[in-house]
PyMOL CGO cylinders between C-alpha atoms (Angstrom):
from pymol import cmd
from pymol.cgo import CYLINDER

trace = [
    CYLINDER, -156.60, -61.64, 48.12, -159.38, -63.15, 50.06, 0.3, 1, 1, 1, 1, 1, 1,
    CYLINDER, -159.38, -63.15, 50.06, -157.12, -63.96, 53.06, 0.3, 1, 1, 1, 1, 1, 1,
    CYLINDER, -157.12, -63.96, 53.06, -156.00, -60.27, 52.98, 0.3, 1, 1, 1, 1, 1, 1,
    CYLINDER, -156.00, -60.27, 52.98, -159.56, -59.31, 53.13, 0.3, 1, 1, 1, 1, 1, 1,
    CYLINDER, -159.56, -59.31, 53.13, -160.13, -61.57, 56.13, 0.3, 1, 1, 1, 1, 1, 1,
    CYLINDER, -160.13, -61.57, 56.13, -161.77, -64.73, 54.67, 0.3, 1, 1, 1, 1, 1, 1,
    CYLINDER, -161.77, -64.73, 54.67, -160.80, -67.52, 56.67, 0.3, 1, 1, 1, 1, 1, 1,
    CYLINDER, -160.80, -67.52, 56.67, -159.07, -70.79, 55.29, 0.3, 1, 1, 1, 1, 1, 1,
    CYLINDER, -159.07, -70.79, 55.29, -162.07, -72.61, 56.60, 0.3, 1, 1, 1, 1, 1, 1,
    CYLINDER, -162.07, -72.61, 56.60, -164.69, -70.44, 54.48, 0.3, 1, 1, 1, 1, 1, 1,
    CYLINDER, -164.69, -70.44, 54.48, -162.34, -70.92, 51.42, 0.3, 1, 1, 1, 1, 1, 1,
    CYLINDER, -162.34, -70.92, 51.42, -162.42, -74.51, 51.78, 0.3, 1, 1, 1, 1, 1, 1,
    CYLINDER, -162.42, -74.51, 51.78, -166.18, -74.40, 52.39, 0.3, 1, 1, 1, 1, 1, 1,
    CYLINDER, -166.18, -74.40, 52.39, -167.05, -72.61, 49.24, 0.3, 1, 1, 1, 1, 1, 1,
    CYLINDER, -167.05, -72.61, 49.24, -168.20, -75.80, 47.32, 0.3, 1, 1, 1, 1, 1, 1,
    CYLINDER, -168.20, -75.80, 47.32, -171.03, -76.17, 50.16, 0.3, 1, 1, 1, 1, 1, 1,
    CYLINDER, -171.03, -76.17, 50.16, -171.95, -72.61, 50.67, 0.3, 1, 1, 1, 1, 1, 1,
    CYLINDER, -171.95, -72.61, 50.67, -175.63, -73.41, 50.42, 0.3, 1, 1, 1, 1, 1, 1,
    CYLINDER, -175.63, -73.41, 50.42, -175.43, -75.60, 53.51, 0.3, 1, 1, 1, 1, 1, 1,
    CYLINDER, -175.43, -75.60, 53.51, -172.28, -74.30, 55.49, 0.3, 1, 1, 1, 1, 1, 1,
    CYLINDER, -172.28, -74.30, 55.49, -172.86, -72.17, 58.59, 0.3, 1, 1, 1, 1, 1, 1,
    CYLINDER, -172.86, -72.17, 58.59, -169.82, -70.23, 57.58, 0.3, 1, 1, 1, 1, 1, 1,
    CYLINDER, -169.82, -70.23, 57.58, -171.79, -68.19, 55.02, 0.3, 1, 1, 1, 1, 1, 1,
    CYLINDER, -171.79, -68.19, 55.02, -174.48, -65.53, 55.74, 0.3, 1, 1, 1, 1, 1, 1,
    CYLINDER, -174.48, -65.53, 55.74, -177.72, -65.22, 53.71, 0.3, 1, 1, 1, 1, 1, 1,
    CYLINDER, -177.72, -65.22, 53.71, -176.15, -62.18, 51.78, 0.3, 1, 1, 1, 1, 1, 1,
    CYLINDER, -176.15, -62.18, 51.78, -173.22, -64.23, 51.14, 0.3, 1, 1, 1, 1, 1, 1,
    CYLINDER, -173.22, -64.23, 51.14, -175.24, -67.09, 49.85, 0.3, 1, 1, 1, 1, 1, 1,
    CYLINDER, -175.24, -67.09, 49.85, -177.34, -64.74, 47.78, 0.3, 1, 1, 1, 1, 1, 1,
    CYLINDER, -177.34, -64.74, 47.78, -174.16, -63.23, 46.01, 0.3, 1, 1, 1, 1, 1, 1,
    CYLINDER, -174.16, -63.23, 46.01, -172.67, -66.82, 45.26, 0.3, 1, 1, 1, 1, 1, 1,
    CYLINDER, -172.67, -66.82, 45.26, -175.97, -67.86, 43.72, 0.3, 1, 1, 1, 1, 1, 1,
    CYLINDER, -175.97, -67.86, 43.72, -175.66, -64.92, 41.49, 0.3, 1, 1, 1, 1, 1, 1,
    CYLINDER, -175.66, -64.92, 41.49, -171.95, -65.90, 40.74, 0.3, 1, 1, 1, 1, 1, 1,
    CYLINDER, -171.95, -65.90, 40.74, -172.98, -69.39, 39.85, 0.3, 1, 1, 1, 1, 1, 1,
    CYLINDER, -172.98, -69.39, 39.85, -175.73, -68.28, 37.64, 0.3, 1, 1, 1, 1, 1, 1,
    CYLINDER, -175.73, -68.28, 37.64, -173.57, -65.80, 35.75, 0.3, 1, 1, 1, 1, 1, 1,
    CYLINDER, -173.57, -65.80, 35.75, -170.58, -68.51, 35.44, 0.3, 1, 1, 1, 1, 1, 1,
    CYLINDER, -170.58, -68.51, 35.44, -173.12, -71.13, 33.68, 0.3, 1, 1, 1, 1, 1, 1,
    CYLINDER, -173.12, -71.13, 33.68, -172.81, -71.54, 29.97, 0.3, 1, 1, 1, 1, 1, 1,
    CYLINDER, -172.81, -71.54, 29.97, -175.16, -70.35, 28.61, 0.3, 1, 1, 1, 1, 1, 1,
    CYLINDER, -175.16, -70.35, 28.61, -175.61, -67.45, 31.23, 0.3, 1, 1, 1, 1, 1, 1,
    CYLINDER, -175.61, -67.45, 31.23, -178.97, -67.83, 32.81, 0.3, 1, 1, 1, 1, 1, 1,
    CYLINDER, -178.97, -67.83, 32.81, -179.77, -65.74, 35.86, 0.3, 1, 1, 1, 1, 1, 1,
    CYLINDER, -179.77, -65.74, 35.86, -183.01, -66.86, 37.30, 0.3, 1, 1, 1, 1, 1, 1,
    CYLINDER, -183.01, -66.86, 37.30, -185.54, -63.89, 38.34, 0.3, 1, 1, 1, 1, 1, 1,
    CYLINDER, -185.54, -63.89, 38.34, -185.55, -65.15, 41.95, 0.3, 1, 1, 1, 1, 1, 1,
    CYLINDER, -185.55, -65.15, 41.95, -181.68, -65.09, 42.13, 0.3, 1, 1, 1, 1, 1, 1,
    CYLINDER, -181.68, -65.09, 42.13, -181.54, -61.58, 40.59, 0.3, 1, 1, 1, 1, 1, 1,
    CYLINDER, -181.54, -61.58, 40.59, -184.45, -60.33, 42.88, 0.3, 1, 1, 1, 1, 1, 1,
    CYLINDER, -184.45, -60.33, 42.88, -182.54, -61.30, 46.05, 0.3, 1, 1, 1, 1, 1, 1,
    CYLINDER, -182.54, -61.30, 46.05, -179.44, -59.47, 44.90, 0.3, 1, 1, 1, 1, 1, 1,
    CYLINDER, -179.44, -59.47, 44.90, -181.62, -56.47, 43.83, 0.3, 1, 1, 1, 1, 1, 1,
    CYLINDER, -181.62, -56.47, 43.83, -183.20, -56.34, 47.21, 0.3, 1, 1, 1, 1, 1, 1,
    CYLINDER, -183.20, -56.34, 47.21, -179.60, -56.28, 48.95, 0.3, 1, 1, 1, 1, 1, 1,
    CYLINDER, -179.60, -56.28, 48.95, -177.94, -53.77, 46.70, 0.3, 1, 1, 1, 1, 1, 1,
    CYLINDER, -177.94, -53.77, 46.70, -178.45, -50.42, 44.86, 0.3, 1, 1, 1, 1, 1, 1,
    CYLINDER, -178.45, -50.42, 44.86, -178.05, -50.00, 40.92, 0.3, 1, 1, 1, 1, 1, 1,
    CYLINDER, -178.05, -50.00, 40.92, -174.43, -49.06, 41.42, 0.3, 1, 1, 1, 1, 1, 1,
    CYLINDER, -174.43, -49.06, 41.42, -173.52, -51.80, 43.59, 0.3, 1, 1, 1, 1, 1, 1,
    CYLINDER, -173.52, -51.80, 43.59, -175.18, -54.28, 41.21, 0.3, 1, 1, 1, 1, 1, 1,
    CYLINDER, -175.18, -54.28, 41.21, -173.16, -52.91, 38.25, 0.3, 1, 1, 1, 1, 1, 1,
    CYLINDER, -173.16, -52.91, 38.25, -170.08, -53.21, 40.16, 0.3, 1, 1, 1, 1, 1, 1,
    CYLINDER, -170.08, -53.21, 40.16, -170.79, -56.81, 41.50, 0.3, 1, 1, 1, 1, 1, 1,
    CYLINDER, -170.79, -56.81, 41.50, -171.68, -58.00, 37.84, 0.3, 1, 1, 1, 1, 1, 1,
    CYLINDER, -171.68, -58.00, 37.84, -168.69, -56.35, 36.36, 0.3, 1, 1, 1, 1, 1, 1,
    CYLINDER, -168.69, -56.35, 36.36, -166.48, -57.95, 38.94, 0.3, 1, 1, 1, 1, 1, 1,
    CYLINDER, -166.48, -57.95, 38.94, -168.11, -61.56, 38.30, 0.3, 1, 1, 1, 1, 1, 1,
    CYLINDER, -168.11, -61.56, 38.30, -167.98, -60.98, 34.43, 0.3, 1, 1, 1, 1, 1, 1,
    CYLINDER, -167.98, -60.98, 34.43, -164.25, -60.03, 34.60, 0.3, 1, 1, 1, 1, 1, 1,
    CYLINDER, -164.25, -60.03, 34.60, -163.30, -63.00, 36.56, 0.3, 1, 1, 1, 1, 1, 1,
    CYLINDER, -163.30, -63.00, 36.56, -165.25, -65.12, 34.17, 0.3, 1, 1, 1, 1, 1, 1,
    CYLINDER, -165.25, -65.12, 34.17, -163.34, -63.55, 31.24, 0.3, 1, 1, 1, 1, 1, 1,
    CYLINDER, -163.34, -63.55, 31.24, -160.07, -63.80, 32.70, 0.3, 1, 1, 1, 1, 1, 1,
    CYLINDER, -160.07, -63.80, 32.70, -160.66, -67.64, 33.46, 0.3, 1, 1, 1, 1, 1, 1,
    CYLINDER, -160.66, -67.64, 33.46, -161.89, -68.35, 29.88, 0.3, 1, 1, 1, 1, 1, 1,
    CYLINDER, -161.89, -68.35, 29.88, -159.15, -66.51, 28.53, 0.3, 1, 1, 1, 1, 1, 1,
    CYLINDER, -159.15, -66.51, 28.53, -156.53, -68.31, 30.26, 0.3, 1, 1, 1, 1, 1, 1,
    CYLINDER, -156.53, -68.31, 30.26, -158.04, -71.68, 29.85, 0.3, 1, 1, 1, 1, 1, 1,
    CYLINDER, -158.04, -71.68, 29.85, -158.35, -71.07, 25.94, 0.3, 1, 1, 1, 1, 1, 1,
    CYLINDER, -158.35, -71.07, 25.94, -154.74, -70.12, 25.71, 0.3, 1, 1, 1, 1, 1, 1,
    CYLINDER, -154.74, -70.12, 25.71, -153.50, -72.87, 28.07, 0.3, 1, 1, 1, 1, 1, 1,
    CYLINDER, -153.50, -72.87, 28.07, -152.26, -70.26, 30.40, 0.3, 1, 1, 1, 1, 1, 1,
    CYLINDER, -152.26, -70.26, 30.40, -151.08, -72.01, 33.79, 0.3, 1, 1, 1, 1, 1, 1,
    CYLINDER, -151.08, -72.01, 33.79, -150.53, -70.57, 37.13, 0.3, 1, 1, 1, 1, 1, 1,
    CYLINDER, -150.53, -70.57, 37.13, -147.16, -69.12, 37.44, 0.3, 1, 1, 1, 1, 1, 1,
    CYLINDER, -147.16, -69.12, 37.44, -146.67, -69.82, 41.29, 0.3, 1, 1, 1, 1, 1, 1,
    CYLINDER, -146.67, -69.82, 41.29, -147.21, -66.29, 42.69, 0.3, 1, 1, 1, 1, 1, 1,
    CYLINDER, -147.21, -66.29, 42.69, -149.86, -67.17, 45.09, 0.3, 1, 1, 1, 1, 1, 1,
    CYLINDER, -149.86, -67.17, 45.09, -148.37, -69.19, 47.95, 0.3, 1, 1, 1, 1, 1, 1,
    CYLINDER, -148.37, -69.19, 47.95, -150.89, -71.36, 49.76, 0.3, 1, 1, 1, 1, 1, 1,
    CYLINDER, -150.89, -71.36, 49.76, -153.46, -70.52, 47.15, 0.3, 1, 1, 1, 1, 1, 1,
    CYLINDER, -153.46, -70.52, 47.15, -155.77, -73.33, 45.86, 0.3, 1, 1, 1, 1, 1, 1,
    CYLINDER, -155.77, -73.33, 45.86, -158.91, -73.48, 43.71, 0.3, 1, 1, 1, 1, 1, 1,
    CYLINDER, -158.91, -73.48, 43.71, -161.86, -75.11, 45.72, 0.3, 1, 1, 1, 1, 1, 1,
    CYLINDER, -161.86, -75.11, 45.72, -163.84, -77.66, 44.01, 0.3, 1, 1, 1, 1, 1, 1,
    CYLINDER, -163.84, -77.66, 44.01, -166.32, -76.57, 41.57, 0.3, 1, 1, 1, 1, 1, 1,
    CYLINDER, -166.32, -76.57, 41.57, -169.97, -75.97, 42.93, 0.3, 1, 1, 1, 1, 1, 1,
    CYLINDER, -169.97, -75.97, 42.93, -171.44, -77.08, 39.72, 0.3, 1, 1, 1, 1, 1, 1,
]
cmd.load_cgo(trace, "trace")
């Protein structure tokens, strides 16, 4: 899906280094920090992380962003708990190394 939205292969490979990679904008870094915080167990979104997101987006956009992140976390945890493996539907897909 990312490729269909125009995300380059280089950017996908650089996700683990988003904090230092020149491929990411300040806005993208802010969102990825929010993603990282929401993916922690337990979830802990520091005020400074949320504050930057709050400055970038309106309430509706924040709800949509938060819901999308939460949904992907739900799917990942659901699949992991049940041992659901990839079915091979995504050619050339890969999971970048974890940032954490």
